[in-house]
C-alpha positions in Angstrom: -36.6 29.3 0.7 -38.8 29.8 -3.1 -42.3 28.4 -3.4 -43.9 28.4 -6.6 -47.1 28.1 -8.5 -45.9 25.9 -11.4 -48.9 23.2 -10.4 -51.5 25.6 -10.1 -50.9 27.4 -12.9 -50.4 24.2 -15.1 -54.1 23.0 -13.8 -55.2 26.5 -14.7 -53.7 26.4 -18.1 -55.0 22.8 -18.4 -51.7 21.6 -19.1 -50.3 18.0 -18.4 -46.9 17.7 -16.9 -46.3 16.4 -20.2 -47.6 19.5 -21.9 -45.5 21.8 -20.2 -42.5 20.0 -20.5 -42.8 20.0 -23.8 -43.3 23.8 -24.1 -40.7 24.5 -21.8 -38.2 21.9 -23.3 -37.8 19.4 -20.3 -38.5 16.2 -19.0 -41.8 15.6 -17.5 -39.9 14.3 -14.5 -38.5 17.8 -14.2 -42.0 19.1 -13.6 -42.4 16.7 -11.2 -39.5 17.8 -9.6 -40.3 21.2 -9.6 -43.8 21.1 -8.7 -43.0 19.1 -5.6 -40.2 21.5 -4.5 -37.2 19.0 -5.1 -35.6 20.9 -7.5 -35.1 24.7 -8.0 -34.9 25.9 -11.6 -32.3 27.7 -13.7 -32.7 31.3 -14.3 -33.2 30.1 -18.1 -35.7 27.8 -17.2 -37.7 29.8 -14.6 -38.5 32.4 -17.6 -39.3 29.7 -20.1 -42.1 28.3 -17.5 -43.2 32.1 -16.6 -43.9 32.7 -20.5 -45.3 29.5 -21.0 -48.1 31.1 -17.8 -47.8 34.4 -19.8 -46.9 35.6 -16.0 -43.8 37.1 -14.9 -41.0 35.4 -12.7 -42.4 37.0 -9.5 -46.0 35.6 -10.0 -44.6 31.8 -10.5 -41.9 31.9 -8.1 -42.0 33.4 -4.6 -39.2 34.2 -2.1 -39.9 33.3 1.5 -37.3 34.1 4.1 -39.0 31.2 6.1 
C-alpha cells in the first residue's frame, strides 16, 4: 500500500486543489482522488507533485507493507 502526504503538503504550501492541479497539469478531480487514496499517480505525475512541493518522491509517497 502506498500512502501520500499530498493533502498535508498542499496545505503547508497554501495551495488550493485547483492551484496544485494547475501546477502539475492535471484536473482538480485528480488531486482529490490522489488525496483520498483512490488513485495512485503515475511515476511522471509523482515526480511533478514532489517537485511542486520541493520534496523527494519518498517524502510525498510512503510505502507501507500493511
